[in-house]
C-alpha positions in Angstrom: -6.0 -57.5 47.6 -3.2 -58.7 49.7 -2.6 -55.4 51.7 -2.6 -55.7 55.5 -5.0 -53.7 57.4 -2.4 -53.3 60.1 -2.1 -55.0 63.5 -4.7 -57.3 64.9 -5.6 -60.9 65.8 -3.9 -63.6 63.6 -5.9 -66.8 62.7 -8.9 -65.8 64.9 -11.2 -68.8 65.2 -14.3 -67.2 63.6 -17.1 -69.7 63.1 -20.1 -67.7 64.3 -22.5 -65.7 62.0 -21.6 -62.3 63.5 -18.1 -62.2 62.3 -16.4 -58.8 62.3 -16.8 -55.5 60.4 -15.5 -55.8 56.8 -15.1 -52.0 56.3 -11.3 -52.2 56.9 -11.0 -55.0 54.5 -12.9 -53.1 51.8 -10.5 -50.1 52.3 -7.1 -52.0 52.5 -7.7 -55.4 51.0 -8.1 -58.8 52.4 -6.4 -62.2 52.4 -5.9 -64.0 49.1 -4.4 -67.3 50.1 -6.0 -70.2 52.1 -4.0 -73.2 53.3 -4.8 -76.5 54.9 -2.2 -78.4 57.0 -1.8 -82.0 58.0 -3.4 -82.8 61.3 -5.1 -79.4 61.5 -8.9 -78.9 61.5 -8.5 -75.1 60.7 -7.9 -73.7 57.2 -5.6 -70.6 57.6 -5.5 -67.4 55.6 -2.6 -65.4 54.4 -1.7 -62.0 53.1 0.2 -62.3 49.7 1.3 -58.6 49.6 2.8 -58.5 53.1 3.6 -62.3 53.1 2.2 -62.7 56.6 -0.4 -64.7 58.4 -4.0 -63.5 58.0 -6.9 -63.0 60.4 -8.9 -66.0 60.0 -8.8 -69.7 60.8 -11.8 -71.5 59.4 -12.8 -74.7 61.1 -14.3 -77.6 59.2 -18.0 -78.3 59.7 -17.4 -81.7 61.2 -14.2 -80.7 63.2 -12.1 -83.2 61.2 -8.8 -82.5 59.5 -8.7 -80.2 56.4 -8.3 -82.1 53.2 -9.0 -79.7 50.4 -9.3 -75.8 50.1 -10.2 -73.4 47.3 -10.7 -69.7 46.7 -13.2 -68.3 44.1 -11.8 -66.4 41.1 -13.2 -63.1 42.5 -11.2 -63.6 45.8 -14.2 -63.1 48.0 -15.0 -66.6 49.1 -13.0 -69.6 50.6 -14.2 -73.2 50.4 -13.0 -75.7 53.0 -13.3 -79.5 52.6 -12.7 -81.9 55.4 -11.7 -85.6 55.8 -15.2 -86.3 56.9 -16.8 -85.2 53.7 -18.1 -81.7 54.8 -17.8 -78.6 52.6 -18.1 -75.1 54.0 -17.9 -71.7 52.5 -16.6 -68.5 54.3 -16.3 -64.8 53.4 -12.6 -63.7 53.3 -13.4 -60.1 53.9 -15.5 -60.6 57.2 -14.6 -64.2 58.0 -18.3 -65.0 58.3 -19.5 -68.5 57.5 -21.9 -68.3 54.5 -22.9 -71.7 53.2 -22.5 -75.5 53.7 -22.8 -78.1 50.9 -25.4 -79.6 51.2 -27.2 -76.6 52.7 -28.3 -76.8 56.4 -32.0 -77.4 56.8 -34.2 -75.3 58.9 -36.0 -77.1 61.8 -39.3 -77.0 59.8 -37.6 -78.4 56.7 -36.0 -81.2 58.7 -39.2 -82.1 60.3 -41.0 -82.2 57.0 -38.2 -84.2 55.4 -38.4 -86.8 58.2 -42.1 -87.2 57.8 -42.0 -87.6 54.1 -39.2 -90.3 54.4 -41.4 -92.3 56.6 -44.0 -92.5 53.9 -41.2 -93.4 51.2 -41.2 -90.2 49.4 -38.4 -87.6 48.7 -38.3 -83.9 49.3 -37.0 -82.4 46.1 -37.1 -79.0 44.6 -38.7 -80.2 41.4 -35.7 -79.3 39.3 -33.4 -82.2 40.5 -33.7 -85.7 41.8 -31.8 -84.8 45.0 -33.5 -83.9 48.2 -32.8 -80.7 50.2 -29.9 -81.3 52.7 -28.9 -84.5 51.0 -25.8 -85.5 48.9 -22.9 -85.1 51.4 -19.7 -87.0 50.5 -19.0 -90.0 52.6 -15.1 -89.7 52.5 -12.4 -87.1 52.3 -12.8 -84.3 49.9 -10.0 -84.3 47.3 -10.9 -81.4 45.1 -13.0 -78.2 45.2 -13.5 -76.0 42.1 -15.8 -73.0 41.3 -16.7 -71.8 37.8 -15.8 -68.2 36.7 -19.3 -66.8 37.5 -19.7 -68.3 40.9 -22.7 -70.4 39.8 -21.5 -73.9 40.2 -19.3 -75.7 42.8 -17.6 -79.0 41.7 -16.3 -81.4 44.3 -14.8 -84.8 44.3 -14.0 -87.2 47.1 -12.3 -90.6 47.9 -15.8 -92.1 47.8 -15.6 -92.0 43.9 -18.2 -89.4 43.4 -18.2 -86.1 41.6 -20.9 -83.7 42.7 -22.3 -80.6 41.0 -23.6 -78.0 43.6 -25.5 -74.8 43.2 -23.1 -72.3 44.6 -25.7 -69.9 46.2 -28.2 -72.3 47.6 -26.1 -75.3 48.4 -28.3 -77.7 46.6 -26.9 -80.7 44.8 -27.8 -80.5 41.2 -26.2 -83.7 39.7 -23.4 -86.2 40.4 -21.3 -88.8 38.6 -20.7 -92.0 40.6 -17.4 -93.8 39.9 -17.5 -95.6 43.3 -17.4 -99.0 41.7 -14.5 -98.1 39.4 -12.1 -95.9 41.3 -11.5 -93.4 44.1 -10.6 -89.8 43.1 -7.3 -88.5 44.5 -7.1 -85.1 43.0 -8.7 -82.7 40.4 -7.7 -79.8 38.1 -10.2 -77.4 36.4 -9.5 -75.6 33.1 -12.0 -72.7 33.1 -11.7 -71.7 29.5 -13.1 -74.9 28.1 -15.0 -76.1 31.3 -13.0 -79.3 31.5 -12.1 -81.0 34.7 -9.4 -83.6 35.0 -9.4 -86.2 37.8 -6.6 -88.5 38.9 -7.7 -91.8 40.2 -6.2 -94.5 42.3 -6.3 -96.9 39.3 -3.5 -94.8 37.8 -5.7 -93.1 35.2 -6.6 -89.6 34.5 -10.1 -88.9 33.3 -11.4 -85.8 31.8 -15.0 -84.8 31.9 -17.0 -82.0 30.2 -19.0 -80.1 32.9 -21.8 -79.2 30.6 -22.5 -82.6 29.2 -21.2 -84.4 32.4 -19.6 -87.1 30.2 -16.1 -88.5 30.1 -14.3 -87.1 27.1 -10.8 -88.7 27.6 -9.1 -91.4 29.6 -5.4 -91.1 29.9 -3.4 -94.1 30.8 0.3 -94.8 31.2 1.4 -94.0 34.7 3.1 -97.0 36.4 2.9 -95.4 39.9 0.8 -93.2 42.1 0.0 -89.9 40.3 1.6 -87.1 42.5 0.4 -84.1 40.6 -0.8 -83.1 37.2 -2.0 -79.9 35.4 -3.3 -78.4 32.2 -1.1 -76.5 29.8 -1.7 -72.8 29.4 -3.9 -73.3 26.3 -5.5 -76.4 27.6 -4.2 -78.6 25.0 -2.0 -80.8 27.1 -2.2 -82.6 30.4 1.2 -83.0 32.1 1.4 -85.6 35.0 4.1 -86.6 37.4 4.0 -90.0 39.0 5.9 -92.1 41.6 7.6 -94.1 38.8 9.9 -91.0 38.4 8.3 -90.1 35.1 6.6 -87.0 33.7 4.1 -87.6 30.9 2.6 -85.3 28.4 -0.8 -86.2 26.7 -2.4 -84.3 23.9 -6.0 -83.8 24.7 -7.4 -83.5 21.2 -6.0 -86.9 20.1 -5.5 -88.5 23.4 -2.0 -89.5 22.6 0.9 -89.7 24.9 3.2 -87.4 23.0 6.1 -87.0 25.4 7.5 -88.8 28.5 10.6 -88.2 30.5 12.3 -90.5 33.2 14.1 -88.5 35.9 16.4 -89.6 38.7 13.9 -88.9 41.5 10.1 -88.7 41.5 8.5 -85.3 40.9 6.1 -84.3 43.7 4.6 -81.1 42.3 4.5 -79.3 38.9 2.9 -76.3 37.2 2.8 -74.6 33.8 3.5 -71.0 33.4 0.7 -68.7 32.1 2.7 -68.0 29.0 3.5 -71.6 28.2 7.2 -70.9 28.2 8.2 -72.9 31.3 7.3 -75.8 33.4 8.2 -75.7 37.2 8.8 -79.0 39.1 9.8 -80.0 42.6 11.3 -83.3 43.5 11.6 -85.5 46.6 15.4 -85.2 47.0 15.7 -81.6 46.6 14.5 -78.3 48.1 14.7 -76.3 45.0 12.4 -75.6 41.9 13.5 -76.8 38.5 12.5 -74.8 35.4 12.2 -76.5 32.1 11.9 -74.8 28.8 9.1 -75.6 26.4 10.8 -76.2 23.1 7.6 -76.7 21.2 7.6 -72.9 21.0 10.7 -73.1 18.8 10.2 -76.3 16.8 7.4 -78.4 15.5 6.4 -81.4 17.6 4.4 -84.1 16.2 1.3 -85.4 18.2 2.1 -89.0 17.4 1.7 -91.7 20.1 5.0 -92.8 21.6 5.7 -96.2 23.1 7.1 -97.0 26.6 10.4 -97.9 25.2 10.8 -94.4 23.7 10.9 -92.7 27.1 14.2 -90.9 27.5 16.2 -90.5 30.6 17.0 -86.9 31.7 19.3 -85.4 34.3 18.1 -82.7 36.5 20.0 -79.4 36.2 22.3 -78.2 38.8 21.8 -74.9 40.8 24.0 -73.2 38.1 21.7 -74.3 35.4 24.1 -76.8 33.8 23.7 -80.4 32.9 19.9 -80.5 32.3 17.7 -81.3 29.3 14.7 -79.6 28.0 11.5 -81.4 29.2 9.4 -81.0 26.1 12.3 -81.4 23.6 14.3 -84.1 25.0 12.0 -86.8 23.7 12.0 -85.6 20.2 15.9 -85.5 19.7 15.9 -89.2 18.7 13.1 -88.6 16.3 14.9 -85.7 14.8 18.1 -87.6 14.3 16.3 -90.6 12.8 14.3 -88.5 10.4 17.3 -86.2 9.4 15.7 -83.1 11.1 18.1 -80.6 12.5 16.8 -78.2 15.2 18.0 -74.6 15.2 21.0 -73.6 17.2 20.9 -71.7 20.5 21.5 -68.5 18.5 17.8 -68.5 17.8 17.9 -67.7 14.1 16.6 -70.1 11.6 19.5 -71.0 9.2 18.8 -71.7 5.5 21.2 -74.7 5.8 19.0 -76.6 8.1 16.9 -79.4 6.6 13.8 -78.2 8.5 13.9 -74.7 7.0 14.9 -75.9 3.5 12.0 -78.1 3.3 9.6 -75.1 3.7 8.2 -73.2 0.8 10.1 -70.1 -0.2 6.9 -68.1 0.0 6.6 -68.8 3.8 7.6 -66.1 6.1 9.2 -67.4 9.4 9.8 -65.9 12.7 13.1 -66.1 14.6 13.5 -68.6 17.5 14.7 -65.9 19.8 12.6 -65.6 22.9 10.2 -62.8 23.0 11.6 -61.4 26.3 15.0 -60.9 24.7 13.9 -58.8 21.6 11.2 -56.9 23.7 14.0 -55.9 26.1 16.2 -54.7 23.2 13.2 -52.7 21.8 12.5 -51.0 25.2 16.0 -50.9 26.6 16.1 -47.1 27.0 12.8 -47.3 29.1 14.2 -50.1 31.2 17.4 -48.1 31.9 15.5 -45.0 32.8 13.3 -47.0 35.1 16.3 -48.8 36.9 18.4 -45.6 37.3 18.9 -45.0 41.0 17.0 -42.1 42.5 20.0 -40.8 44.5 23.7 -41.5 44.5 25.0 -44.2 46.9 25.9 -42.9 50.4 29.3 -43.5 51.9 29.3 -45.5 55.0 28.8 -43.6 58.2 31.7 -45.2 60.0 34.8 -46.7 58.5 36.4 -49.9 59.8 38.5 -49.5 62.8 41.5 -51.3 61.0 42.3 -50.2 57.5 44.7 -52.5 55.7 47.4 -50.7 53.7 48.3 -52.5 50.4 50.6 -49.8 49.2 54.4 -50.1 49.6 57.0 -47.3 49.4 57.9 -48.7 46.0 54.4 -48.4 44.8 54.3 -44.8 46.1 57.4 -43.8 44.3 56.1 -45.5 41.2 52.9 -43.5 41.5 54.9 -40.4 41.3 56.8 -41.6 38.2 53.6 -42.3 36.4 52.3 -39.0 37.4 55.3 -37.2 36.0 55.2 -39.1 32.7 52.5 -36.8 31.4 55.1 -33.9 31.1 58.2 -36.1 30.3 59.4 -37.7 27.2 59.3 -41.2 28.8 56.9 -43.6 26.9 54.2 -44.7 29.3 53.9 -48.0 27.6 57.6 -49.1 27.9 58.0 -52.7 29.1 59.7 -51.4 32.2 56.6 -49.5 33.3 53.7 -51.2 31.5 53.5 -54.2 33.9 51.9 -52.2 36.7 49.5 -50.0 34.5 45.9 -50.4 34.6 44.4 -53.3 32.7 41.8 -50.9 31.1 44.7 -49.0 29.6 46.3 -52.1 28.3 43.0 -53.4 27.0 42.5 -50.1 25.0 46.0 -50.4 23.6 45.4 -54.0 22.5 42.0 -53.2 21.0 43.4 -50.2 19.1 45.7 -52.4 17.1 44.7 -53.2 13.4 44.5 -56.9 14.0 41.9 -56.6 16.8 38.2 -56.4 15.8 35.0 -57.3 17.6 33.4 -60.4 16.2 30.4 -58.3 15.0 32.7 -56.0 13.1 34.5 -58.8 11.4 31.4 -60.5 10.3 30.1 -57.1 9.1 33.3 -56.6 7.0 33.0 -60.1 5.7 29.4 -59.6 4.4 29.3 -58.7 0.6 25.8 -58.0 -0.7 25.3 -59.5 -4.2 24.6 -56.2 -5.7 27.5 -54.4 -3.9 30.0 -52.9 -6.3 32.1 -51.0 -3.7 34.3 -53.5 -2.2 36.3 -51.0 -0.3 34.2 -50.5 3.0 36.7 -48.1 4.3 35.6 -49.0 7.9 37.9 -47.7 10.7 38.9 -49.9 13.5 36.9 -49.4 16.7 39.8 -49.1 19.0 38.1 -46.8 21.5 35.5 -49.3 22.4 36.2 -51.4 25.5 35.2 -54.8 24.3 36.3 -58.1 25.8 39.4 -59.6 24.3 37.7 -62.9 23.8 35.3 -61.3 21.5 38.0 -60.2 19.1 38.9 -62.1 16.0 41.5 -61.6 13.2 40.0 -60.5 9.9 41.7 -63.5 8.2 39.6 -65.9 10.4 36.3 -64.7 8.8 35.3 -65.9 5.3 33.6 -63.4 3.1 30.0 -64.3 2.1 26.9 -62.9 0.6 24.6 -64.5 3.1 23.8 -62.3 6.2 22.9 -65.3 8.4 26.4 -65.5 10.2 26.2 -61.8 10.9 22.6 -61.8 12.1 22.9 -65.0 14.0 25.8 -63.6 16.1 23.7 -60.5 16.7 20.8 -62.5 17.9 23.0 -64.5 20.3 24.1 -61.3 22.1 22.2 -59.9 25.0 19.9 -57.0 24.6 22.5 -54.4 26.0 25.3 -55.9 23.9 23.2 -55.9 20.8 22.2 -52.2 21.5 26.0 -51.2 21.9 26.9 -52.9 18.6 24.1 -51.1 16.6 24.9 -47.8 18.3 28.6 -48.2 17.4 27.9 -48.2 13.7 29.4 -44.7 13.4 30.8 -45.1 9.8 28.6 -44.7 6.8 30.0 -47.9 5.1 29.2 -49.9 8.3 25.6 -48.6 8.3 25.1 -49.3 4.7 26.2 -52.9 5.0 24.0 -53.4 8.1 20.9 -52.1 6.3 21.6 -54.2 3.3 22.0 -57.3 5.5 18.6 -56.6 7.0 17.1 -56.1 3.6 18.6 -59.3 2.3 17.0 -61.1 5.3 13.6 -59.8 4.4 14.0 -61.0 0.8 14.9 -64.5 2.3 11.6 -64.3 4.3 13.4 -65.3 7.5 13.3 -63.8 11.1 10.7 -61.2 10.4 10.2 -59.8 13.8 13.9 -59.6 14.7 14.6 -57.6 11.4 11.9 -55.2 12.3 13.3 -54.8 15.9 17.0 -54.3 14.7 15.9 -51.7 12.1 13.8 -49.8 14.7 16.8 -49.7 17.1 19.0 -48.6 14.1 16.7 -45.8 13.1 16.3 -44.6 16.7 20.0 -44.3 17.1 21.1 -43.0 13.6 18.1 -41.4 11.9 19.1 -37.9 12.9 22.7 -38.1 11.7 21.6 -39.9 8.4 19.2 -37.1 7.6 21.8 -34.4 8.4 24.8 -35.9 6.6 22.8 -36.8 3.5 21.8 -33.2 3.1 25.5 -32.3 3.2 25.2 -29.9 6.2 27.2 -32.2 8.5 29.9 -33.3 6.1 33.4 -32.0 6.5 35.8 -32.0 3.6 37.1 -30.0 0.7 36.5 -30.5 -2.9 36.2 -34.2 -4.0 36.4 -35.5 -0.5 33.3 -33.7 0.6 31.4 -34.8 -2.5 32.5 -38.4 -1.9 31.2 -38.3 1.6 27.9 -36.9 0.5 27.7 -39.6 -2.2 28.2 -42.4 0.6 25.6 -40.9 2.7 23.2 -40.7 -0.2 23.9 -44.5 -0.9 23.0 -45.1 2.7 19.6 -43.3 2.2 19.1 -45.3 -1.0 19.7 -48.6 0.9 17.1 -47.4 3.6 14.6 -46.7 0.8 15.2 -50.2 -0.6 14.6 -51.6 2.8 11.4 -49.6 3.3 10.1 -50.8 -0.1 10.8 -54.4 0.7 9.2 -54.2 4.2 6.0 -52.6 2.8 5.9 -55.2 0.2 6.3 -58.1 2.7 3.9 -56.4 5.2 1.2 -56.1 2.5 1.8 -59.8 1.4 1.5 -60.9 5.1 -1.7 -58.9 5.7 -3.3 -60.4 2.6 -2.4 -63.9 3.7 -3.7 -63.3 7.2 -6.9 -62.0 5.9 -7.3 -64.9 3.5 -6.8 -67.4 6.4 -9.3 -65.5 8.7 -11.8 -65.6 5.9 -11.4 -69.3 5.4 -11.5 -70.0 9.2 -14.6 -67.8 9.5 -16.3 -69.7 6.7 -15.6 -73.0 8.3 -16.9 -71.9 11.6 -20.1 -70.3 10.2 -22.0 -73.6 10.0 -23.2 -73.1 6.5 
């Protein structure tokens, strides 16, 4: 859906039964967005793919202003609710009006209904207590929702009633009457658990089960009008924004208010991402959309009830992303400080020095706190580069500017000739008299080739000493040919030797996917490779950062497996006598380290599989009902 059928009428007023031919829509797609506008009695359609106006403008049944719209999950039907309480259904492919809720009576049915009402009876269908053609809302429609199978339509209104309609016949099956308690201002439907949450004008959010039609939760706490609310991606939380400039998070299983955040300006709209990683908010004093990280994906969050005085103040981030706080993590920083819990650093790796990790059992295998997008990018970096490679080289401009500024001076031109002649002369090209005007790249290479300049990753790799390492002479050459940033260089004396691989792997985890790939590919020396493999093996034995260790080893093998197999066999080793034998011995030691890593990985994988199988068996037994 979303493809445009080409030229044609835009927002045609189609309210008759004839409509138009839907053949073109079936071939090219149809509109997927329906909107209602203030003061407008037409609901208007839009093409998402072309981002242009659609063909239809659906008029409300009572010609009053549109108050609510919805699209079925199949994308075929649009529902339009009005300020007068009418509900109409239209076909998005042909623009034909299909149904009203309640359904329109035929002349014979209307005459029969009028006659029966005179005698004090009710014309029902035998399955419900509601008569045909009855049950219309008395006030503005504030919410329209359809289940996944297009069997039921749920509607709510300012008259305080929730109605359950038969989607195909337009017959009212049941209703919940809250008219004596509150008016309903908005609704959100979570299809996976068939729960509907309603915000009411008494500042409460009430959740009902569509099967039992009973209230399962009442959520209180907002001190102002509820502007917007939504379910989390897993349906466990309800996040609401109110006019008191707060955003509150309730835990549905317990009904507790587990988080609250006070902002500088009220939030007018919010939405959870499908993955649960982000929350998007919009505010009254800004035209941008703010994105908040969900820190509960990286740290444990208790579902305890918080008090009003525990609500923390937060500052909205700027356009550069600075100065903000995490929505779902800000409220727990005070609790962590008071309980002595330290959250992991931004590097993403869990450190053994942290109290939270130390309190865990040594038999527990942990995952890293690196976002899934980062390590997946590292894993598929070659594919991403191949996909992003330009199809053709950039073309030069057809016409050059009329005026071309000349920045060269006669002195520069003469100096250019001097530099050109230095390739055949005895003049040192890096003399102080000539080096001032040389390229910064040449200077950078000269600086990085000195013995005191090492990348941070290389320095940390040199400083790592495995507990069973008897060869203290790593014989690792300096990577002077690499063009690395001078800010990432450290002096070897600034790094303390350690048998813990955490500093090395924490730095590697903090790098971007491309930078980490460069560091792993640059392990051209056998001693460097051996230290790196042993660091990953030690991390496996520590039962930390399981998925990151697997990703790094996969990238390492993808880059160096060929040369390791060739050198270990002796075919690619250059040297005479003892030097060649020593080189073969080093490569064989690397293969031994790889075999040790393989044995540890298989052992840990088997242990995890047994634990997962045991847990699945226990859960299956608990759910069996025996």
